[in-house]
C-alpha positions in Angstrom: 0.2 0.1 0.2 1.9 2.8 -1.2 1.6 6.7 -0.8 0.8 8.5 -3.6 1.6 11.9 -5.0 -1.6 13.8 -6.4 -1.5 13.4 -10.2 -0.7 15.8 -12.6 -4.4 16.2 -13.2 -4.9 17.7 -9.7 -2.2 19.7 -9.3 -2.9 23.2 -11.1 0.2 24.9 -12.3 -1.1 27.7 -13.6 -0.1 29.0 -17.2 0.2 25.3 -18.4 -3.3 24.2 -17.0 -6.0 23.2 -19.2 -8.2 25.6 -17.1 -6.1 28.3 -16.6 -4.5 28.6 -20.5 -7.9 30.7 -21.3 -6.7 33.3 -18.5 -3.7 33.3 -20.7 -5.6 33.4 -23.9 -7.8 36.2 -22.6 -5.5 38.4 -21.3 -3.1 38.3 -24.6 -6.3 39.2 -26.9 -7.3 42.1 -24.4 -3.4 43.3 -24.5 -3.3 42.7 -28.4 -6.9 44.7 -28.6 -5.6 47.4 -26.7 -2.4 47.5 -28.2 -4.2 47.6 -31.8 -6.7 50.5 -30.8 -3.7 52.6 -29.5 -1.6 51.7 -32.6 -4.3 52.3 -34.9 -4.7 55.9 -33.4 -1.5 56.4 -33.9 -1.5 55.4 -37.5 -4.5 57.4 -38.4 -3.2 60.8 -36.6 0.3 59.7 -38.8 -2.1 59.8 -41.9 -3.9 63.1 -41.0 -0.8 64.8 -40.8 0.4 63.6 -43.7 -2.6 64.5 -45.4 -2.4 67.8 -44.0 1.2 68.1 -44.8 -0.2 67.5 -48.6 -2.7 69.7 -48.5 -0.8 72.9 -47.3 1.6 71.7 -50.2 -0.9 71.6 -52.9 -2.2 75.1 -51.6 1.2 76.4 -51.6 2.3 75.9 -55.1 -1.8 77.1 -56.6 -0.4 80.3 -54.6 2.6 80.5 -56.4 0.7 79.7 -59.6 -1.8 83.0 -58.4 1.1 85.4 -57.9 2.1 84.1 -61.0 -1.0 85.2 -62.9 -1.4 88.5 -61.1 2.1 89.3 -62.0 1.4 88.4 -65.8 -2.2 90.5 -65.5 0.1 93.8 -64.0 2.8 93.6 -66.6 0.6 92.9 -69.5 -2.5 94.2 -68.6 -5.7 93.5 -70.9 -3.6 90.9 -72.9 -6.2 87.9 -72.0 -4.9 85.5 -75.1 -2.0 85.4 -73.7 -3.0 84.7 -70.2 -5.2 81.7 -71.8 -2.3 80.2 -72.9 -0.4 81.0 -69.5 -3.3 78.8 -67.9 -3.7 76.2 -70.0 0.2 75.6 -69.7 -0.2 75.4 -65.9 -3.2 73.3 -66.3 -5.3 75.6 -64.1 -8.9 77.3 -64.4 -8.9 80.5 -63.8 -11.3 83.8 -63.9 -10.4 86.8 -63.7 -13.7 89.9 -62.4 -13.6 93.4 -62.1 -14.9 94.6 -58.4 -18.4 95.0 -59.6 -18.5 91.6 -60.3 -18.2 91.7 -64.1 -16.3 88.5 -65.9 -13.2 89.6 -67.6 -11.3 86.4 -68.7 -13.3 82.9 -67.5 -11.2 79.8 -68.4 -12.7 76.8 -66.7 -12.4 73.8 -68.7 -13.5 71.5 -65.8 -16.4 73.0 -64.9 -19.1 70.9 -64.0 -17.2 68.1 -62.7 -18.0 66.9 -59.1 -14.1 66.1 -58.7 -12.0 66.8 -55.6 -10.0 70.4 -56.7 -8.4 73.1 -54.9 -9.1 76.8 -55.5 -7.5 80.4 -54.4 -8.4 83.8 -54.8 -6.5 86.4 -55.1 -6.6 90.3 -55.7 -4.7 92.6 -58.2 -3.8 96.2 -58.6 -3.2 97.8 -61.8 -1.3 100.2 -62.8 -4.8 102.4 -63.9 -5.8 101.9 -60.0 -8.6 99.3 -61.3 -8.4 96.4 -59.1 -9.1 92.8 -60.6 -10.3 89.7 -58.5 -7.9 86.3 -59.8 -10.1 83.3 -59.0 -7.8 79.9 -59.7 -8.6 76.0 -59.2 -5.9 73.2 -59.8 -7.2 70.3 -62.2 -9.5 68.3 -60.3 -7.9 64.7 -59.1 -8.9 61.8 -60.3 -10.7 58.7 -58.5 -7.7 57.1 -57.5 -5.6 60.0 -57.0 -6.0 60.8 -53.3 -5.0 57.1 -52.5 -2.0 57.7 -55.1 -1.2 60.6 -53.4 -1.1 59.1 -49.9 -0.1 55.0 -50.9 3.9 55.9 -50.0 3.5 57.8 -46.5 0.4 55.1 -45.8 3.2 52.5 -46.6 5.6 53.4 -44.5 3.6 54.0 -41.8 1.7 50.5 -42.0 5.3 49.1 -41.6 5.9 50.7 -38.7 2.9 49.8 -37.3 3.1 45.8 -38.0 6.8 46.6 -36.4 5.2 47.9 -33.4 2.3 45.5 -33.0 4.5 42.7 -33.3 7.3 44.2 -30.6 4.6 44.3 -28.3 3.1 41.3 -28.4 6.8 39.9 -28.7 7.8 41.8 -25.7 4.3 40.9 -23.2 4.8 37.2 -24.4 8.8 37.2 -23.2 7.8 38.7 -19.7 4.6 36.8 -19.1 5.5 33.9 -20.3 9.1 33.0 -21.5 11.3 35.0 -19.0 9.4 33.0 -16.2 10.0 29.6 -17.8 13.4 29.9 -18.8 13.9 30.8 -15.4 11.8 27.5 -13.9 14.2 25.4 -16.7 17.1 26.9 -15.5 16.4 26.6 -11.5 15.5 22.6 -12.9 18.5 22.2 -14.6 20.6 23.3 -11.3 18.6 21.5 -9.0 19.5 18.2 -11.0 22.8 19.1 -11.6 24.0 21.1 -8.6 21.5 20.3 -5.9 20.9 24.0 -5.7 17.5 24.2 -3.7 15.5 26.9 -5.5 13.7 29.8 -3.9 9.9 31.0 -3.3 8.6 33.3 -6.1 6.8 36.1 -5.0 4.8 36.6 -7.8 1.5 35.7 -7.5 0.2 34.8 -11.1 0.1 31.4 -12.2 3.8 31.2 -13.5 4.5 31.9 -9.8 2.2 29.1 -8.4 4.0 26.7 -10.9 7.3 28.1 -10.0 6.2 27.4 -6.1 5.0 24.0 -7.0 8.2 22.9 -8.3 10.0 24.8 -5.2 7.6 22.5 -3.1 8.1 19.4 -4.9 12.3 19.6 -4.6 11.9 20.3 -1.1 9.7 17.3 -0.5 12.3 15.6 -2.6 15.2 16.8 -0.2 13.5 15.7 2.9 12.6 12.1 1.4 16.7 11.9 0.8 17.5 12.8 4.3 15.2 10.6 6.0 16.8 7.9 3.4 20.0 8.8 4.7 18.8 9.1 8.4 17.3 5.1 8.2 20.7 3.9 6.0 22.8 5.2 9.0 19.9 4.4 12.2 19.9 0.8 10.5 23.8 0.7 10.4 24.2 1.9 14.1 21.7 -0.5 14.8 23.3 -2.9 13.8 26.7 -2.3 14.4 26.8 -2.0 18.1 25.2 -5.2 19.0 27.6 -6.9 15.8 30.4 -5.4 17.5 29.4 -7.4 20.8 28.8 -10.7 18.6 32.0 -10.3 16.9 34.0 -9.7 20.8 32.1 -12.5 22.3 33.1 -15.2 19.5 36.9 -13.7 19.3 36.5 -14.7 23.0 35.2 -18.2 22.6 37.5 -19.3 20.0 40.8 -17.5 21.3 40.7 -18.3 25.1 40.5 -21.5 27.1 37.2 -20.7 28.9 34.9 -22.9 31.2 32.0 -24.8 29.9 30.0 -22.2 32.1 32.0 -19.2 30.1 31.2 -20.6 27.1 27.7 -20.9 27.9 27.5 -17.5 28.9 29.1 -16.2 26.3 27.0 -17.9 23.9 23.7 -16.5 25.4 25.3 -13.4 24.6 25.6 -13.9 21.2 22.2 -15.6 20.8 20.8 -12.2 22.5 22.6 -9.5 20.3 21.9 -11.6 17.3 18.0 -11.4 18.7 18.6 -7.6 18.6 20.3 -7.6 15.1 17.1 -9.9 13.8 14.2 -7.4 15.7 16.4 -4.7 13.9 16.2 -5.8 10.7 12.6 -7.3 11.1 11.2 -4.0 12.0 13.1 -2.4 9.0 11.9 -4.7 6.5 8.3 -4.2 8.1 8.7 -0.3 7.6 9.5 -1.3 3.8 6.5 -3.3 3.1 3.9 -0.9 4.4 5.8 1.6 2.4 5.8 -0.2 -0.8 3.2 -3.0 -0.9 0.3 -2.5 -3.5 -2.6 -3.9 -4.4 -3.7 -5.5 -1.2 -7.1 -6.7 -0.9 -9.2 -5.4 1.8 -12.1 -7.1 3.1 -15.4 -5.3 4.7 -15.2 -5.9 8.2 -17.7 -4.1 10.9 -15.9 -2.3 13.8 -17.2 -4.5 16.7 -15.6 -7.9 15.1 -12.4 -5.4 14.8 -12.6 -4.7 18.1 -13.1 -8.0 19.4 -10.1 -9.6 17.6 -8.0 -6.9 18.9 -9.1 -7.4 22.6 -8.4 -11.1 22.3 -5.1 -10.7 20.7 -3.5 -8.3 23.5 -6.0 -8.9 26.3 -3.9 -11.6 28.0 -0.6 -11.1 27.4 -1.3 -7.9 28.6 -3.0 -8.5 32.0 -0.5 -11.3 32.4 2.3 -8.4 32.4 0.2 -6.0 35.0 -1.3 -4.4 32.6 -5.0 -3.3 32.4 -6.5 -3.4 28.6 -9.9 -1.8 28.0 -11.8 -2.2 24.7 -15.1 -0.2 23.8 -17.2 0.3 20.8 -20.3 2.0 20.3 -21.0 1.2 16.7 -20.6 -2.7 16.5 -22.3 -2.3 13.1 -20.3 0.2 11.4 -18.3 -1.0 8.6 -14.8 -0.7 7.1 -13.1 -1.9 3.8 -9.4 -2.5 5.3 -6.5 -4.9 5.6 -7.0 -6.9 8.9 -3.2 -8.0 9.1 -2.0 -3.9 8.7 -4.7 -2.7 11.0 -3.8 -5.6 13.6 0.1 -4.4 13.0 -0.9 -0.5 13.7 -2.7 -1.5 17.1 0.2 -3.8 18.4 2.8 -1.1 17.1 0.5 1.6 19.5 1.1 -0.7 22.3 4.5 -1.5 22.4 5.1 2.0 22.3 2.8 2.8 25.1 4.3 0.1 26.8 7.9 1.4 26.1 7.6 5.4 27.0 4.8 5.6 29.0 6.8 5.4 32.4 3.9 4.5 34.0 4.1 2.1 37.3 0.4 0.9 36.5 0.1 1.4 33.0 -3.7 1.2 31.6 -4.3 1.2 28.1 -8.1 2.2 26.5 -9.2 1.8 23.1 -12.6 3.6 22.1 -14.1 3.1 18.9 -17.1 5.3 17.6 -18.5 7.0 14.7 -18.6 10.4 13.7 -20.3 11.6 9.9 -18.6 9.2 7.7 -15.6 8.1 9.7 -15.2 5.4 11.9 -12.3 7.0 14.5 -10.4 4.8 16.8 -9.0 6.8 20.2 -5.6 4.7 21.5 -5.0 6.3 25.4 -2.6 5.2 27.9 -1.7 6.9 31.3 1.9 7.7 30.6 3.7 10.5 30.7 2.9 11.8 27.2 5.2 13.6 25.0 6.3 16.6 24.7 4.5 19.2 23.1 7.5 20.4 20.8 7.9 16.7 19.4 4.2 15.8 18.9 4.2 16.8 15.2 7.7 14.5 14.9 6.9 11.0 16.7 5.6 9.6 13.1 8.8 10.8 11.2 11.2 7.6 10.3 13.7 7.0 12.9 12.5 9.4 15.5 12.8 8.3 19.0 13.1 9.6 22.6 15.2 6.9 23.2 18.7 8.0 24.4 19.9 4.6 23.9 18.9 3.7 21.0 17.3 0.7 22.0 14.6 1.3 20.0 14.5 2.1 16.1 11.8 4.9 16.2 10.1 2.9 13.1 7.0 1.9 15.0 4.5 5.0 14.6 6.0 5.4 10.5 4.8 2.1 9.9 1.3 3.1 11.3 1.2 6.3 9.7 2.1 4.6 6.4 -1.0 2.1 7.0 -3.2 4.5 7.6 -2.6 6.4 5.2 -2.8 3.7 2.6 -6.2 3.0 4.1 -7.3 6.5 3.4 -7.2 7.4 6.8 -5.8 10.0 9.3 -3.4 9.6 12.3 -2.5 12.3 15.1 -1.4 12.6 18.5 -2.1 14.7 21.6 -1.4 15.0 25.2 -4.6 14.3 27.5 -5.2 17.3 30.0 -4.7 15.4 33.0 -2.1 13.1 32.4 -1.6 10.4 29.8 -1.0 10.2 25.8 -3.8 9.5 23.3 -3.5 8.9 19.4 -6.7 9.1 16.9 -7.0 7.2 14.0 -10.4 7.9 11.2 -10.8 5.7 8.9 -13.6 6.1 5.8 -16.8 4.1 6.0 -17.1 1.1 3.5 -18.9 3.3 1.4 -16.4 5.8 1.2 -13.4 3.6 -0.3 -12.9 1.5 -3.0 -12.2 -2.5 -3.0 -8.9 -2.5 -3.7 -5.9 -0.1 -3.2 
């Protein structure tokens, strides 16, 4: 029954999540629309300024030609035939009239056409003190001549507009997505190659949550690796101590002339040390078994039967040792799916732990079973001295023990936690208010569990 990590679909990893990717798309589309609107306004402003400049340029050319007509009239007063040739050469329309509105000259080849043109009026004073008004029009433009007029500037503006759009979108994509992912990739590589632990990100967006998920995972892996190292060191220590004694006694038996009584004493010591080594190895094997065994069949058991079997297995042995053991079950018909061998091992470890650490002259053990909602709750209590509050959260860690002489390996409660978690349950410890120590186990009722794990 192996504890499993959550699947990828259960972890919200941010921008790469199938649910959160829609947020990224909406954000990028909104950014693109906003950037497009701003750039379109700038592009329209550019075209307006370009059109204004082109119009002013055309007006200036018309003014120059109007001034040329006025100069012609001053120097060739009354020569309207020559004026007709002059305006015809400049592709202009011209009309000259007196102050009273009498038309003296009119050349309007494009009269009646509704096309775009530019006009101007100028007053000229002749030598005889008369004043004439000269109206001039440029040749009307063709239907597509306006667009051709702006096409050069429009193409330049369009190119600049497209470049700006690509630059804005590219910068935002890099800042929002690519740069954080590149940093995450670098952190993963440094962790893999050099063991450098990444730091928590201060970002609060999806990329920041993805980064912090990796940091948490790296911390869990680092903690597991340290636990494995402590486990190996602890088992090595627990085996090395009695093994040294075995080697010492064996050398004495082989090298010294000993009396039969002394030989039996040394052989008994060797046997006792061998049993101690076997106990360490068996507990280590039990820890590995509960941590890595999968697909263990679960049977349906009612709480009353489970409590009766626990009472029958341990009560007589505990009474012979002068230890009181009481079992109460207020919900005998409640059913759970469990591996009885593993659950029996849990309560066996709890009983052994209380005997070793309770430090009570008249030790009393109490197992209470009750139903709370969709859970079956087991409360195992003793009347011992309890555990220091600062150690309550550590007693389920592998190899943790308060035994300074290391007479125990510190795997019993860790095995209990592995078994309970494999049953989709929870386990926690607390000190009782008056005196004693309690461990609470919660297991889901049968209808909440699968048949196999």
